[in-house]
C-alpha positions in Angstrom: -12.1 -1.7 40.2 -13.8 -3.5 37.5 -14.5 -1.7 34.1 -18.0 -0.7 34.0 -19.9 -1.9 30.8 -22.2 0.1 28.5 -25.7 0.4 30.0 -27.1 0.6 26.7 -27.2 -2.2 24.2 -26.8 -2.3 20.5 -30.2 -3.6 20.1 -31.6 -0.5 21.8 -29.6 1.6 19.3 -31.0 -0.4 16.3 -34.5 0.0 17.7 -34.0 3.5 17.7 -32.7 3.7 14.3 -35.6 1.9 12.9 -38.1 4.2 14.4 -36.4 7.2 12.7 -35.8 5.4 9.4 -39.2 4.0 9.0 -41.0 6.9 10.5 -42.8 5.8 13.6 -43.2 3.2 16.3 -45.9 0.9 14.3 -43.6 1.0 11.1 -40.4 0.1 13.1 -42.3 -2.9 14.8 -43.4 -4.1 11.3 -39.7 -3.9 9.9 -38.1 -5.6 12.9 -40.9 -8.3 13.4 -41.8 -6.9 17.0 -44.9 -5.6 18.8 -45.4 -1.8 18.9 -45.4 -2.1 22.7 -41.9 -3.6 22.6 -40.5 -0.9 20.4 -42.0 1.7 22.7 -40.7 0.4 25.8 -37.3 -0.2 24.2 -36.9 3.5 23.2 -38.4 4.7 26.5 -35.7 2.4 28.4 -33.0 4.0 26.2 -34.1 7.6 27.0 -34.4 6.8 30.6 -30.8 5.2 30.8 -29.4 8.3 29.1 -31.2 10.5 31.0 -32.2 12.7 28.1 -35.1 12.8 25.4 -34.2 11.7 22.1 -37.3 12.0 20.0 -40.6 13.1 20.4 -43.8 12.6 18.4 -45.3 15.5 15.9 -48.5 14.2 14.5 -48.1 10.7 13.8 -44.4 10.9 12.9 -41.3 10.4 15.4 -38.8 13.2 15.3 -35.6 13.5 16.8 -34.3 16.1 19.3 -31.0 17.7 18.5 -29.3 15.5 21.2 -31.1 12.5 19.7 -29.9 13.4 16.2 -26.2 13.6 17.3 -26.3 10.5 19.2 -28.2 8.5 16.3 -25.4 9.3 13.7 -22.8 8.0 16.3 -24.7 4.9 16.9 -25.0 4.1 13.2 -21.2 3.9 13.2 -21.3 1.7 16.3 -23.6 -0.8 14.6 -21.6 -0.7 11.5 -18.5 -1.8 13.7 -20.3 -4.4 15.3 -21.4 -5.9 11.9 -17.6 -5.5 10.7 -16.5 -7.2 13.7 -18.8 -10.2 13.1 -18.0 -10.2 9.2 -14.3 -10.6 10.4 -14.9 -13.4 12.9 -16.7 -15.3 10.2 -14.1 -14.8 7.6 -11.6 -15.9 10.3 -13.6 -18.9 10.9 -13.6 -19.9 7.5 -9.8 -19.5 7.1 -9.4 -15.9 6.3 -6.6 -14.3 7.7 -7.0 -11.2 10.0 -3.8 -9.7 8.5 -1.8 -10.2 5.5 2.1 -8.8 5.6 3.6 -7.8 2.2 7.4 -7.1 1.6 8.2 -4.9 -1.8 11.5 -3.9 -2.9 11.3 -0.1 -3.4 12.1 -0.4 -7.2 8.8 -2.0 -7.8 6.6 0.5 -9.6 4.0 2.2 -7.1 1.4 2.6 -9.7 1.1 -1.2 -10.0 1.1 -1.7 -6.3 -1.7 0.9 -5.8 -3.8 -0.7 -8.3 -3.6 -4.2 -7.0 -4.5 -2.7 -3.7 -7.5 -1.0 -5.2 -8.6 -4.6 -6.5 -7.6 -6.2 -3.2 -9.6 -4.0 -0.8 -13.1 -4.6 -1.7 -12.8 -8.1 -1.5 -10.3 -8.3 1.6 -13.2 -8.8 4.0 -11.8 -6.6 6.7 -8.1 -8.2 6.4 -5.6 -5.8 7.7 -2.6 -5.2 5.3 0.8 -4.7 6.7 3.2 -3.2 3.8 7.0 -3.3 4.3 9.0 -1.3 1.8 12.7 -2.6 1.7 15.7 -2.2 -0.3 17.7 -5.2 -2.0 18.0 -8.2 0.6 15.4 -6.4 2.8 12.7 -7.6 1.1 14.2 -11.2 1.2 15.0 -11.0 4.9 11.7 -10.3 6.2 10.3 -13.0 4.3 12.8 -15.5 5.9 12.1 -14.0 9.1 8.2 -14.5 8.6 7.6 -11.0 9.0 5.7 -11.1 5.8 3.5 -13.7 4.1 4.6 -12.7 0.4 7.3 -10.5 -0.9 8.3 -8.9 -3.9 12.1 -9.4 -4.0 15.1 -8.9 -6.4 16.1 -12.6 -6.0 14.5 -15.9 -4.7 16.3 -17.2 -1.4 17.3 -20.9 -1.2 14.3 -23.3 -0.4 11.8 -21.2 -1.6 10.0 -20.7 -5.1 9.3 -17.5 -6.8 7.3 -16.4 -9.9 9.1 -13.7 -11.9 6.9 -10.6 -12.2 9.2 -8.4 -14.3 12.5 -7.1 -15.4 13.9 -3.7 -14.4 16.3 -1.9 -16.2 18.4 0.8 -14.6 20.4 3.8 -16.2 23.0 6.2 -15.0 21.8 9.7 -14.8 22.6 13.1 -13.3 21.4 16.6 -13.4 21.5 18.3 -16.8 24.4 20.8 -15.3 26.6 18.1 -13.9 30.1 18.1 -14.8 29.9 14.6 -16.3 27.8 16.1 -19.2 30.6 18.7 -20.0 33.4 16.4 -20.7 32.6 16.4 -24.6 33.3 12.8 -25.0 32.1 9.4 -23.6 32.0 9.0 -19.7 34.7 6.3 -18.4 34.7 4.4 -15.1 37.7 6.4 -14.2 35.5 9.7 -14.7 32.8 8.5 -12.7 35.2 7.5 -9.8 36.1 11.3 -9.5 32.5 12.3 -9.0 29.9 11.7 -6.1 27.9 8.6 -6.5 24.5 8.4 -4.6 23.6 4.8 -3.5 20.7 3.3 -1.5 21.5 1.4 1.6 20.4 -2.3 1.9 17.7 -2.3 4.5 18.6 -6.1 5.1 20.6 -6.6 8.2 22.4 -9.8 7.3 23.3 -9.4 3.7 24.0 -5.9 3.1 24.4 -4.9 -0.6 24.8 -1.4 -2.0 22.8 -0.5 -5.1 24.6 1.0 -8.2 28.2 1.0 -9.5 30.7 0.6 -6.8 33.9 1.8 -8.5 34.5 4.7 -6.2 34.8 5.5 -2.5 33.5 8.7 -3.2 29.8 8.2 -2.5 26.8 8.9 -0.4 24.7 6.2 1.0 21.0 7.0 1.7 18.3 4.8 3.3 15.4 5.4 0.8 14.7 5.7 -3.0 13.2 9.3 -2.5 16.3 10.9 -0.7 18.6 9.4 -3.6 16.3 10.9 -6.3 16.2 14.3 -4.7 20.0 14.5 -4.3 20.6 13.7 -7.8 17.9 16.1 -9.0 19.4 18.8 -7.0 22.9 18.2 -8.8 24.7 16.4 -5.9 26.2 13.4 -7.7 25.1 10.7 -10.1 23.2 7.4 -9.5 21.4 4.6 -11.4 17.7 4.8 -11.5 15.1 2.5 -13.2 14.4 3.4 -16.6 10.6 3.6 -16.1 11.4 6.5 -13.7 14.1 8.0 -15.0 12.2 8.4 -18.5 9.8 10.9 -16.6 12.5 13.2 -15.4 14.7 13.1 -18.5 11.5 14.2 -20.7 10.9 17.1 -18.2 14.6 18.1 -18.5 15.4 17.5 -15.0 18.1 14.7 -15.5 20.1 13.5 -18.4 21.5 10.0 -19.0 25.4 9.8 -18.8 27.0 8.9 -22.0 28.9 6.0 -20.7 31.8 4.6 -23.1 30.9 1.1 -22.2 27.4 -0.8 -21.3 27.4 -0.4 -17.6 23.5 -0.9 -17.8 22.1 -2.7 -14.6 19.3 -5.2 -15.3 17.5 -7.0 -12.4 14.4 -9.0 -12.1 11.7 -8.9 -9.5 10.1 -12.0 -8.1 6.8 -12.5 -6.1 7.8 -15.2 -3.3 5.4 -16.8 -0.7 6.8 -17.4 2.9 5.1 -20.7 2.7 2.7 -21.2 -0.1 1.5 -24.4 1.2 -0.2 -22.7 4.2 -0.8 -19.4 2.5 -4.6 -18.2 3.4 -7.1 -17.0 1.0 -6.4 -13.2 1.5 -2.8 -13.8 1.0 -3.5 -15.9 -2.3 -5.9 -13.1 -3.3 -3.3 -10.5 -2.8 -0.9 -12.0 -4.8 -3.1 -12.7 -7.6 -4.1 -9.2 -7.5 -0.4 -8.2 -7.8 0.6 -10.7 -10.6 -2.6 -9.3 -12.7 -1.9 -5.8 -12.3 1.7 -6.2 -13.2 0.5 -8.2 -16.4 -1.7 -5.3 -17.5 0.8 -2.7 -16.5 3.6 -4.5 -18.9 1.0 -4.7 -21.7 0.4 -1.1 -21.7 4.0 -0.1 -21.1 6.7 0.8 -24.0 9.2 -1.8 -24.2 12.5 -1.1 -22.6 14.3 -0.5 -26.0 11.4 2.1 -26.8 12.1 3.8 -23.5 15.7 3.9 -23.9 15.0 5.6 -27.4 12.6 8.2 -25.8 15.5 8.8 -23.2 18.1 9.2 -25.8 16.1 11.6 -28.0 15.4 13.6 -24.8 18.7 13.6 -23.8 20.2 14.6 -27.0 
């Protein structure tokens, strides 16, 4: 059985809205540049097709019935959606993408990402956003597989060019009551190997890499950053956490830096990489620029890594 189309047109709903918004048939006719008889006929036909009265005249003003009021509000959403569809079609005709895919390594600060999204959204022209949060090689893999248009990755894959966004420092931490803090001396790699190490599993399928120090088989592997953080906060093992995140928990007294006998500090960079910059559309380029600009602003307003370490050391003393 063929699908039945709507009996009422968008133009009929638009006419009803004009009558209500402008206060009467004559005013609506003037606003829409139509004859008053045409407006009256359109509204009458609309009511006939729906089988109900939508408005009546009180004095010289058109007033909605309760049913008319409810349906009018729904019709406004209908018109808005129709206009949005036309705008998206127009943008696509001009080369504007219908969707942008973004891959992001989970260590990239969420505050920067949210700020970039807030800048992108008002200018996105209805473009959809697909965000894939990945770990280690996962952000590279989704890029190479063309599942995303741009990706924030810990390294640049061969054959592609990347722009470095920022450097991330990591620090080994554990709950204040963890045995590693009770040794009364510097913590050695042998000490670490005797305690549970929480690591994050690489989300990539082809180049799996665990994060953190891998000097012990005594480790639990989780699939996301939040799980790793919660386990460590509850005293279940130690882990390496990005300095910008660790600082907050150390200042609150929820974690302490592990006093290592050697500099086991991890350091990594994050890059913004296009799947194919030569064919990247305007929405993809806009999102990339928003991310770069927000990262620059964030870095300018943040204390240096050394300053963060000093805060951490002072808090952990």
